[in-house]
N, C-alpha and C positions, 0 to 999 in steps of 0.2 A: 525574582520569582514570583512563579504564582501558583497556588493551588485549587484547580477547576476539577468540574464537573467530569463526566466521561464525553467524550471530546471525539470529534475524527477528523484530520487535519490533510489538505491539498494546496500545491502549490500550482501554477504555472508560470510558464516565460521566463524560470530559474529556478531555483532551490532557498531553500532556509530553512535553515538549521535549531532542534529542538535541545535544550541538552539535560538531559536525563540520567540521577545518578551518575553526575560525575563524565556523563559517553556525552559522545556525541550523536545526533538522529540527522542524517540529512534527508525530506522529500521536497523533491523535486515532481516535473512533466510526467515519470513514469510508476508514482511510488505514489502512497497515502500511509498514512500513520495512526492508529488509533492509541488515546492514552485514557486510563482507566480514571472511575472516580474517586473524587480526593486527591488526585497527583499531583506533586509541585515539580515543576520546570520553568524551565525559560528559554526565551526564544531569540534569535537574532537573525536577519534577514538582510545582507550586505549585494550588493549589485549596481553594475551602474548603469542598469540598465530597468525600466517597470517589471516588478514580478506581482502575481497576484495571489496573494496568500486568502484559503479561504480557510475556516474553521466552522463547526454543527458542535454544539453543545447540547445536548438532552438532558432535559428533566431529571431530579432523582427521582428514581422509581420506576421512570419510563420502560430499560432494559428489561428489569424484572419483572414490568407487566407482562410486555413482548415473552418471556421465558416461561411467563408461570403458563399465559395461556397455549403454547406450545406445548407446554407436558402431561398434554389432559387430551383425553382422545374428544372427536367430537360431541359422542353424547354425552359423556359427566360436565359437559361444558353447560350443556341445558340447568342444569342442577347449580353447577360451580361457576355463574357466570365470569367474574373477575378473578380465576381458574387458585390456584392453589401456590401456599407459599412459598416463597423461592428465597434462599439465601441470597448475598450479591452477585454481579453478573462480574465476571473476571474475562476479560479480554486481551489475549495476547498482543506486546507491545513491539511486535513486528513490525518491519517495513511491509508493504505487501504493493508487488505489479497492478497496476489498474487489469481490473477485470469486467466481465460481462454481465455483473450481481450486483457489488455494491458504483462502480462507477457510474453506471449510465443516471442510477439517481444523484450521486450526486452529483453532476454538471448541468443537471436539470435540475435539482438547487438551486447550485450557481448560478444559472442563464436565469431562471426567474426576477432572483432577488437581485439584479444589474437589471432585468426590466423595470425594478419597481415594485414587486408584485410584495405588499407584508401583509397580506389574510393572517393571521395567525391559525383559521383553523384549517386551509388548506395545508401553513408548512407543518400540523400535526400530521394531520396525515402523509406527509414526504416523509415525515421521520421514524414513522410507523414503520413504515416500506424499505427507510435505510436500516432499521435496525432490524427488521427480520433477516435484510440479507448479510449483515453482520452477523448475526447469531447463528447463519447455516453458514459461515464461512467457519464462525468457532465450533462448530459441530465438526466441522474437515477437521480442523487443528487435534479436537478430542480425539478422532478414530488413527493419526497420522501418529499423535503420543503413541497410541497400544503398541505399533511396532517398532518403538526403543526396544533393543534388549537390555531391558532390567525388571528382575520380580516386585521389587515394590513401587507399587501406584504411584509414591511419594518422589522416589527415585525417576521415575521416568517426567514427572512432571515438571522435575528442578534441569532434567539434562533438555524438556523440550522448553524450556526459559532457557536457558546457554544456546542453542541453537538460534534462539530470537539473535539471541545477542552478534552471533557470526554473521547473522541475515542483515544484521541492520551493518555491521562492521562495512560486509561488501559493499550493500549496497552506497554507504557513505561516502567509502575512501575507495569504490574501482577505479576512478580515475589515476592511482595512482600505482608501483608497482610492487602490491602488494600478493603475496602467497600465502600458501598453507602455514608456512611456523604463527604468523598476525595474525593472521585468519581465528589460527584456535589459542592462542597467546588472549583475545580477544575478550574469549569465552573463560577464559584458565583450563583449555582441556592440556592434553599431548596432540601433537598432530596425529598423531596414528589415531585417538578417542575421537580427536574430530571428525574427522576421515570417517570412521566407521559408523556413529552414529548418526552425520550429516548424511550418510548417505543412506541411512533407513530411515530419516524419517523422507525427506525429500527425493529419491532414489534418483540422484546426481550428485558427483562427487564436490566439495567444493570450488576448487578449478571450473570446473562444468559451469558452476551457478555461476562463474565470477564470469566467463565470456561470453554465458547466457545476459548477461545485467550487461555487459560492454556492447551488445551486441544493436540490443534495446536502446542504447544512447543513441549507439553511431546511428538504426534506423529513423528515428526523432529526426537531427540535425540534418540526415540525407532527405527528409521531407520539409523542415523548414527553411532550413536554411541554403545557399549559394557558396556554403564551404567548402574548398578543396578536398577530395578526398581522403589526398594526407594528412590535412586540418583534421579534420573527422577522428581520423583513425590515430592520432597521438592526443587527442583534446577528451576520447572515452577511455584512453590507459592500454592501446596496442601499440604494441612495437614499431610494428610501421604498415605500410597497405597492404602489403603481403599480408597479414597473419589476420587484416581485416578483413580479407575477399575469403579469407579460407577456413572461418569461422559463419563468414554470413553465410555462406552457400550452405556451410552444412547444418547451420541451424533452420533457415531464411529458403531457402534453396533457388536462392539468385543474387546478381554480382552486387555492390553498390549501386550502379548506375542505372539498373535494371529499376531498384527502387525507386531511387530518383522518379525517375520518368515516370515510374505508374504513378507516384504522387502526383506529378505535373499534371499529369490525367484526370486525376482523381479531381484534384482541385480545380480545373475548368469550369468555365460560369453554366456551362451550361447542362454539370453533371452536380453543383452543386444544390444541396436541401436537405433543410433543417430539420433533423427526428424528433418527432412531435412523440410524446409520450404522459401519462396520466399523471395525474397528482397523487399524492395524501399529508401534513401531518402537524407537533408541536414541540416547541425544543428552539433554539435559538439561533440563528445564525451570523454568521460575521465574514467579511471579506474584506480586505484591503489594496487598493496597489501603491506598493512602497518602488524605494530605489533607497 
C-alpha cells in the first residue's frame, strides 16, 4: 500500500488496477483516474503484453495555489498576487473518459517524458495547465451535484460520491454480464434509487452508460486490432455481434466495419502527423512499461 500526493493515473496498451478502500478501479486506454492527496492505495498490472503506466504527482499545495488564483477576479489579483487562502482541494475519485481538456495535456507530457525531456521549469508549466483543466472538470462536477434530488448539501455530496462508485464499477467490470442490481450494490443503493440519482447526475441510465462504455472499448479494438467483430463484441461484454451493431449504430451512427475502415484511412502514412502543443509546469511524472 502507498500513501501518495495528489496524482492522475493513465494506462495505455492494457489496464492497470488500483485498490482503494477495498475496491478495484481499473484504468485503461479509455479512462484516467485522479486520486487525492494523502490517499492510500495499491496498484497491480498483470498483462502478457507491454502496458504503459503513467502517473503524475503534484507537489503539496499546488492545486490549492491554482484554486486560490481562480477564486479572485483579475483586478483583485493585483492586490493579492498569491490569491486568497483556500482549504484543501478534493477531486471526485471516479474514472473519467479521456476528453479534450485534460487528455491532450496528459498525453503531451507523456510524449515529452518518453522523448527524454526533463526540464523542471517546463514541467511545472505543464502541470499548472493540467491542474487548470482538472479544476474546470471539478467545477462541472460541483454543478452536476446540484442536480441531485436532496435538500441538504452534505447529502448531495455523499450521493455524488456514491455515484462515483457506480461509475468506477461500470468502467472496471463492463466486460462482465453486470446489471442494475450489481451496479447499485457497488454503492450500497437500492436499484431504483441508483437509477433515479444516476440519471439526475449523468443524464442517462446506468444501463445506457454501460453500453456506451462498451461501445467506446469496441471502437478502440476496431481501430487498433484486427480481431474479428464477433470477438470484439465478446471482449467488451456484448452478448453477440448483433447487439454490438445495434448499440454502435445508435451511439456512433456507423457499423463496426465502417469505423475500422475510417481508422485505416486515418492511419495511412500520408495522413499521419503529430499534434503540436505548447508546454507548461512543477511536479513529478512517472511512467513505466511493464508486463
